[in-house]
N, C-alpha and C positions, 0 to 999 in steps of 0.2 A: 413065165417064171413067177416065183412067189413074191418077189419085190416089185414086179411090174403091175401097173394098174390094169384092171379089167377093162375090156372094150366098152362094156355098158356103163361103166362108171365114168367114162370120159364125156358122156353126153352133157353133163352140167358144167363142163369146164369153160372158162373164158380165156381168151388169149391176152396176155399182158406182157409188157416188155420185160426181158430178163434184166435183173439188177446188175449183172456182171457184163453180159453180152447184150448190149442194147438192141442189136439187130435180131435176136432170137426171141420169139414170144415165150412167155412163161404162163403156165396154167396154175390157177389158184382154185382149190377145191371149195365148193360151196355146199356140198352135201355128200352123201354116200356113207359107207360103212366105216367102222373104226379101222378095219384092215386096210382099206384104201387110203385112208388118211395117214395111217402109219407108214404105208409104202411111200407116199409122197414125201413125208418127213425124212424117211431114211434116204430117199433119193436126193433130197435137197441137202441133207447133211453131208453126203458123200460128194455131191457134185458142186455145191456152193459153200466153201468154208467161211465166207464173209456173210453174216446174216444181218439183214436190215430189220431191226426191231420195230421200226415205224409202221411196217406193213402187217403186223400181227392182227388178226381179226379180233373182234370184240369178244367172241365166245371163248377164244383161247386165253385172253387176258383175265376173264372172270374165273377161269379154272385154275390160274396159277396160284400157288400157295402164298406168295408174298405180294399180292396185289394191294394189300393195305398199306404198304410202304410208299405207294405212289403219292405224289403231291396232291393236296386237297385243292379242288377247283375253287375259283372265286365265289361260286354260288354257295358252296358249303362252308366257306370260311366265316367264323363269327365276327361280326362287326363290333369294333371297340371305339368308343367316343374319343374325340381328339383331346378333350379336357382331361380325361383319365390318363391318356398317354403322356400328356405334358406333366401332370402331377407325379406320375410314376417315374418319369425320367428325371424330374427335378428334385423330388424329395425322397425318392426311393433309397438312394445310397445314404443320405444323412440320417433317415429314419432307422435304417439298418444299423448304422454306427451308434445311434442313440440307444437302440434296444440292447446292443451288446454292452454299451457303457453302463446302462441302467442295471443290466444283469450283473456286471462286475461290482457296481456300488452296493448291491444287495448282499454281497458277501462280506465277511468280516474284514479281510484286507482291503476291500474296496471302501468300506465305511471308514476305516482308519486313514486311508489315503485321502479320501474326500474331506474328512475333518481337518487333516493337516493342511491341505490346499486352501480351504476356507480361512483358517486361522492365519496362514501365511499372507494371504491377500489382505486380510483385515489389519494385520500388524504393519505391513508395508504401506498400506494406504494411510493409516493413522500417522505413521512416522513421516511419510512424505508430506502430508497435509500440514503437520506441525512444522516441518522444516521450511516449507514455503511461507507459512504465516510468520514464522520468526524472522525469516530473511526479509520479508516485506516490512515488518516492524522495524528492523534494524536500519533498513534503507530510509524509512520515513523519519526515524529519530536522527539519522545522520543529516538528512535534508533540513530538519528543524534546527539543528545546532550549527549548521554551516551556511544556511541560507535565510530561513524565516526569522530566526532570532536576531541575526545581524542586521537584517532589514529593519526590524523593530527598533533595535538599538540606534541605528543611523537616524531613524525618524525621531527618536528621543533626543539625540544630539542636535539635530536640526532645530527642534522645538526649543530646547533650553538655550542653545547658542544664540538664536535670534532674540530671545528675551534678554539674555545677558548683554548682547550688543546694544540693544535699545536702552537698557539701564545704564550702561557705561557711557553711552553717547550723551544722554541727558545729564548724568552726573558731572561729566567733564565740561559740559557747556556752562554750568553755573560756577565753575571755579574762577577765581579772580585771575586776570591776566591770561597769558597763553596757556593752553591745555598742557598738562604734564606729559612727558614722553611715555611714562609707564601706563598712564591711562590710554594713550593712543595705541600702544602695543597691545593692551588687553582688548581694545575694541577691534583692531585688525585681526587678532587671533580668533575672536568670536565670529567675525564675518567669514574668515577663511574656513573655520570648522563647519559653519552652516553651509557654505558653498560645496565643500567636499562631501558633507553628509547628504545633501540633496542629490548630488551626482551619483553617489554610491547607492542611494535608495532607488533612484531611477534605473540604474544598471542591474541591480540585484533583484528587484521586485518582479512579479509576474506581469509581463506586458499586456496580458489579456484583461487585467483589472483596469478598466478604463477610468474609474473614479480616482484611483490611486495615482495613475499617470497624469491625470488632469490636475490634481493637487500639486504634484511635484513641479509640473510645467508652470503653473501659475506662480508658485513661490520663486522659481528661478527667474521668471520674467519680472516680478515685482521687486526682487531683492536689489538689482542695480538701480532701480528708481529710488528706492529708499536710501541707499548709500549716496546717491547723487544729491538728494535733498540734505542729508547730513553734512556732506562736504560743502554745499552751498551755504548752509547755516554757519558753519565754522569760518568760512572765508569772510562772510559779512560780519561775523562777530569779531574777528581780528581787525577788520576795517572800522569797527565801531558803528556799523549800520543797524538801526533798530529792527530792520526787516529780518534779521537773523532769527529773532524769536519766532516769527511766523513760520519760517522754514523749518525750524526745529520742532515746533508744535505739529506742523503738517507731517513731518517724517514720523514722529512718534505716533500720531493718530493712524497713519497708514500701517505702521507695524502692529499696533494693538487691535485695530478694527478689521484689517484685511489679511495681513500675512500670518500673524500668530493664530487666528482661528483656523486657517487652513492647515497650519503646522500641527495644531492640536488635533484636528480631525484625522490627519495622516497618522499621527502617533497612536490615536485610539484604534484606528483600523488595523494597523500592524500588530499592536499589542493583543487585540482580540484574535487575530490570526494565530499568534503564538499560543494563546490559551486554548483555542479550539483544537488545534493540532495536538497539543499536549494531552488534553483530556481524551481525545479520540484514540491516541496511540497507547495510553496508559491503562486502557481497559483490559481486564483479563481475557485471554484467548479461550473463551468458553467452548467454541465449536471444535477446534483441533484438540483441546484438552479432553473433551468428552470422547473423542475418537480413541485416545490412548486409554482412557478408563474402560471403554467398551472392549478394546483388545485384551486388557488385563482380565476382565470378566470372562471373556471367551476362553482364555488360556486356563483359568481356574476350572471352569466347567468341563473343558476338554480333558484335563488331568483327572478329574473325578470319574468321567466316563471311561477313560483309558484304564484307570485302576480297576474298574469293575470288569472290563473286557479281558485284559491281559493278566489279571490276578497279581499285579505288582503294584506296590504302593506309590513309588516315585519314579518318574521317568527323568533321567538326568538332563536330557536335552530340553524338555518342556520346563523343568525347574530353572535351568539356566536362562532360557528365554523369558520366563516370568521375572527373574531377578533383574535382567537388563531392561525390561519394559517398566519395572518399578522405578529403576534409577532414572530412566527417561522421564517418567511422569512426575516424579518428585523434583527433578531438575527444572522442568518447565514450570511447575507450580511455584518453586522457589524464585525463579527468574521473574515470573509474573508478579509475585508478591513484592519482590524488591523493586521492580519497575513501578508498580502501583504506589508503593510507599514513597519512592523518590519523586515520581512524576505527579502524584496527586497531593499528598500531604506536604512534602518538601517543596515542590514547585509552587503551590499556592501560598505556602508560608513565606516564600521569598518574593514571589511576583506581586502579592498584595501590598507589602510595604514599598516595593519599588514604584508602583503606580501612585500610591498615596504620597510618598515623599516627592516624587516628580511634580505632582499637582501642587503640593504645598510650596515647593520651591518656585514654581511659576507664579503662584499667587503672591509670594513674597517679593518677587521681582516686579510684578505689576504695582504693588504698594509702594515700592521704592521709586519706580518711575513716576508715579503720581506725586510723590513728595518733591522730586526734582523739577517736574513740570510746573508745579505751583510756584517754585522759586524762579523759574524762567519767565513765567508770565506775570510774576509779582502780584499774585492774587490769592485770596483765601480759598481753601478747599473745604467748604462747609459740607458736612455729611460724610467726609472721608473717614471719620473715626469708626463708623460702623463697618466699612469695608476693611479697615486695618484690623479691627478686632476679629472679624471673620477669618482673616489671614492667620492671625496668631492662633486661633482655635483650630484651624486646619493643620498647622504645624504641630500643635500639641497632640492632635489625634494621630497624626502620622508617626510621631515619636512613640506614642503608647502602643501602636500596632507593631512598630519595629521592635520594641522591647520584648514582645511576646515570642519573637523568633529565637531559634537556638543560637544563631551566630551573634546575637546581641549580648550574649553572656560573656564573651571574651573581654579581657581587660582593654584591648585597643578600642573596641566598639563602645565600651562603657565610657571611655574618655571622650570619644566623639559625641556621644549622646549628651554628656555633661557640657561640652562646648556649645552644642546647639541650644541647650536650655539657657545657659548663661548669656549667649549672644542674643537670644530671643528676648530675655529680660532687659538687657541693656538697650536693645533697639526700641522696645516698648517705652522705656523711660525717655529716651531721646526723642521719640515721636511725640510724646506728650509735651515736652519742652518746645519742640519745633512748632507744634500747633499753637501753643501759647504765644511764641514770638511772632508767628505769622499773623495771628489775629490782632496783635498789638501793632503791626506794621513795622516791626524791627526785623527787616530782611537780612541785615548783616549777621545778627545773632542767630537767625534761623539757618543761614548758610553755614555758619560756624558749627552749629549743632549737628547738621546733617553730615558735614565733612570731618567731624572730629574723629581722631584715630586713637588707638590704644598703644600699648608698649610695643606691639609688633608692627606698628605702622599701618594697620588696617582699621577700617570702621567696623562698628558692631554688625552692620549688615553684611559686610564682606566676610567677617568671621562666620556669621550664620550661613551664608551662601556656600562658603568653602567646606564647612563641616557637613552640610546637607549633601553637597556634591560627592563627598567621600562615602557617605552612607548609601547613596544611590548606586555608586560604582560597586561597593561591596555587595549590595543586594543583587545586582546583576551577575556578579561573579558567583554568588551562592546559587542563583537560579540556574545558571549554566552548569554548575557542578551537579545539580540534581538531574538535569537532562543527561549529562555525561554518565552519571551513575546508572540510569536506565539503559543507556546505550551499551555500557559495559556488561550489564546483566544479561543482555540478549546477544552478546558478541559470539558466543560459542554454542548457543542453543541449537541453531539450525543444523549445522554439520554434525553435532554430537548426537542429536535425536535420530538423524538419518542413519548414521553409522550403527547406533544401537539397534535400530529397527532391522537393518540388513543382517546384523549379527544374530539377532533373535530368530529370524527366519532360517538362517543356516543351522542354528542350534536345534530348531524343531526337526528338521529333516535328518540331522545326524542322530538325534535321539530316537526317532521313530524307525530308523532303518533296521535295527536289530529285531524290533517287533514284527516288521513285515517279513523279514527273513524266516521267521518261525513258520510261516505258511507256505514256504517254498518246498 
């Protein structure tokens, strides 16, 4: 038959197992004519419908038209470095996105969008930075007026109250007979004020300041010892024991040589803290303010560029954003100027006389204590005239400095200044008489001169001390008012600048939206 293989052609056949019937051997042609091979294929196609492709010989594979679709062997596969694979897998997608983004930015709508994004970020960053800076400044000013300045004032009260108590104690000791009840009340009030001021200073001050806490602790420890010496001197004085003079002199020496120097150092420390904080917080906010100015400059340049690109003169959104940023910038500048004026010029104008008047008052009390101790000891005070004249000069300088302030021009303060000058003149005249009587040994006339009172029932020194105390209190009120003015100037800056910045960003995008739609 035509489809049967020739007998001679079967000589090169080999017996193989049949893929379907494993018991029947199968012949695979290894040579022969095309007709024989075609017959075998035809026979296989009719006899075996399931074809095992794994058994196709190499020559048949090479002749197939789609042999190039077969998988590439490992020997022919190109080797790629591990580093290149990692770089491609890690940065391939981001680089693709960046290329597409850069391609968009190179277009006109891309440039407009990028410009708007950059300006929006700049405006929000400038507004946020200014808001944070203003909020911090407001918090610091609030801490200054509620904590630091009250601590300084308590130290001032402690200093002056201790000096007043020592002066009153020595003055009452030289009075004839039993000490008057009014003098005793004034002494107790001064000691009470000093004790309360020391406690409040310790509780309100920064506990990390070791020197400050040490000063307060030493004053609180020595104050009961001082009051005990004073009470012992009074008890012996009522009993007529001469040793009372020694106790009184020891108490006054302890106050003037140990307690008051510590109180003075404490007052100077706290007052310097107030001044340093005030100067730090009243400086203009140059860095945040420069951010607002830079945002305004970017807005101006962007509108000029946008005008050239879109052929339109004014973009309403950009114009509105520029107006709001101008308002924010001028608001911050005005607040900084007000704070600087109130905190620098006004604060220094009030704090300077406060310190000088406090120092002058302490010197006056020391001079008064020296007078009374001379009467207690029944001895002359040679050389005290120089110290007294220095005290009078200090008071005059303090008054001259106070008269240069704005608050001194009011009628009430003019009356107080006149009272201080009159009392200072009367005290100087009485001191000269006192020194003359003391040098002549006329102790009774010296005591009468020191304790002489006017129509109001007070001595010239008491008039001087009371008027100076009122001037000091008014100076403190004026100083606090300047701090409060700076606090009020910054009260709405933080939230207002932030709101204006956010509104400016929204105005930018609302204004640029119609320009972007023109490219759609």
